[in-house]
N, C-alpha and C positions, 0 to 999 in steps of 0.2 A: 197763391203763395208758393214760393220755391222751397223745395226741401233743403235742409241745411247742407247736405252733402253736395247738392247741385250748386248752391250759392257759393260754397267754398271752392268748388271746381272753377266757377266763373272768375272768382277773385284771383285764384292762382294763375289762371290763363292770362289775365290782363295786368297783373302786377309785374313790373319789370324785375329782372334778376338783380339781386343785391350787388352793389359795387364795392370792391375792396379799396381801402385807403390806409396809408401808413401814418400813424400818429405817435407823438411822444408819450411814453408811459407816464401817466399821472392820474389823478382822481377823475379826470374827464374820460378816462377809458372805462370807468365803471358803467355797466349797462350795455356794453358792446359785446359783439360775438367775434371771435377770432376767425380770420379768413385764411390764416396760414399757421402751421405748426411753429411753436416757439422752442428754440434750443437754448440750453444754459450757456451763457457767455463765459461763466466762471464756475470753477468747482466750489462746492460748499462742504466743509470749510475750505478756505483757500490756503490754509497753512496748517501745519501740525500743531495741535493745541492740547493742553492739559485738560482732563476732565475732573480733576480734583485739585484741592490746595495741597501743596507739598513741595518736593524738591526734585528738580530734574537732574538725572545722572547720565553719565556716559556708560554705554553697554554695547557689546558686540551684537550685531543684528543676528537674530535667530538662535541665541544662546542664553544661558543663564550665567550669572557671575555672583561671587560672594560680595555682597554690598554692605555687610555689617562693618561697622567701624565709625570713627569720627572723621569728618571731612570739613575743610574750610568752605565757607559760602562765598562764591566769587561775586555774585550780583543777584538782583531780583528781576524777574520777568512778570510784568503785570498785563492785565487784559486792556491794552490800549495800543494805538498806533505808534510804534517806535522801533528803532533799530535795536536788535538784540545781538550782543557779541557772542562769539563762539565759546563753548564751554571747554575749558582746558582739562586735560587728563588729571585725575586725582582731586578735582574740585566738583562742587555741586552748585546748583542755582535755585534760589527761592522762586517758586512759581505759583500763580493763583489760577483758579478755575477759569478756563477760556483763554488763558494767555498763550502766546506762541512758544513752542519749544526752542531753546537756543540751538544753533547749529552744533552738531556733535553730540547732542543729547539723544538717548535712545529710549528712555523710559522715565516715569515719574513715580517716586515713592510718596505714599500718602503721609501727610503730616502726623497722622495718628500712629505711624510706624517709626516715629523719630522722637528724639529728646534734645532739647536745647542745652548745649554745653557752655556756650559763652556768647557774650554780646560784644559789639564793637566798642571802642573807647568812648564814643559819645552816647552809647546806650540806646541807639536808634535802630540798629540792624543786628541780625544774627551774625555772629562771627564763625562759630563752629556748631555743627549739628551731628549728633550720633544717630546713625541708621540702625534700627533694631532687627530688620528682616534680612535674610540672606537668600531669598527666593524671588527675585525680581526678573521677569522675562522682558525681552525686547518688545517694545510697543505697549507695555503695561501702562494703563491709565492715560493713554494717548489717543486722541481722535485724529485719524489720518486724513490727509488731503483727499477731498472728494468722497468721503465716507457717507455723506448724505446725498450729494448730487455730483456727478462728473461733468466737467465741461463738455458740451456737445450732446448731452442727454436731452431728449425731448421732454419738456416739463408740462406743456399744454398742447393739445391738438386743435387743429382747425375745427370749428364748430362748437368749441367750448366757450362758455360765456364768462365774462369778468363781472362777478356779482358784488353786491354790497356786503354780504355777510359770509361769502364762501372762502375768503382769504386768498383769492387768486392774485390780487394786486400785490400783496405781500410776497407771495411765491415768486412772481415775476421779478420783483425788485431784488429779492435775495440772490438771484443768479446773475445779476448784472444786466438785466434787460433795459435797454434805453428806448427802443421803439417797438411797436407791435403793429401788425397788419390786421385790420378789423374791417367788418362790413359797415358801410355808412348806415346810420340809422334812418329809417323811413320817415317821411313827413306824412303825418296822419291828418286827414281832413274829416271833420264831423259836421253833419248837417241834419236838421230835422225836416220832415216833409208833412204837409197837410195844411189845408186852409183853415182848419180849426185851431191850429197851434199859434199861441202868442208868446212873446217874451215873458219869462217868468217874473221879471221885475217891473212889468208895466204897471203904472199907477191905475187905481180904480178897480172896480169889481169886474167879474167876468160877465160877458154877454152870454145869452143863451147859446149853448153849443160850443163855446170857446174852452180850450184846455191850455193851461200854462205849460210851457216847454221845460220839463225837468230832465228828460233823457239826455239832451245835448250837453248841459253843464255837467251832468254826472259822468258822461263818457269823456268829455274834455279833461276832467279832473283825473279820471282813471288812466287815461293815456299819458298824461303828464307824470303821474305817479310811477309809471313804468320807465320813465326817462326818455320818452320820445318827444320830438318836436311836433306840435299840434297846431292845426289851423281851424279857426271857428268859421264855418261856411254859412252860418245863419240858418234861416228857415226857408225852404223851397216850397212854392205854391204847387198845388195839384194841377193848376191850369197850364 
């Protein structure tokens, strides 16, 4: 019998080097190993977003301004794909968590720091809002572009696996990855050896000295469970 270390050495010597291939990022990538680093194609977030429900205001960058007072609400910005108009001086914009900041806005006042003063004529939208705080800094309650991931950052390294439960597929999708270079999965062949081995499903009882083949179906199942392509090579005779 070969020692395990020697057997592994022989296997490593004769197994060909893994070959890289480029595939479309999809669920078929699960179970593969990256053959090249993956860089973020996009920043996350890709736009300046509010981290609270409230009102976007104009504010000079890097300074404070007295924001107390009553202001007309120009429009609302919601967390959805849409064009957002520029925020005019002296006006504010209703904004929801995750929604993009309007151009010109520099901070967000939490809704808890405001009071509704009046509604539009149809009663559907806020017309005027009173801001109660006068200590709002530039960038307050704003998630800046690339604050999670910057475009060009390496998000996964060659040799990292894309697993079922590790969240790697979601990570790659979040940064705009369309394709990944991975190693081709090996084709694994499984055979049993021995003149005493018979197919486990053969009809009839065992003859003296016969053993049903249970290792091969077990290994075939185990290999498939790991996501590899497997070939059943049957039973090899000792002769």
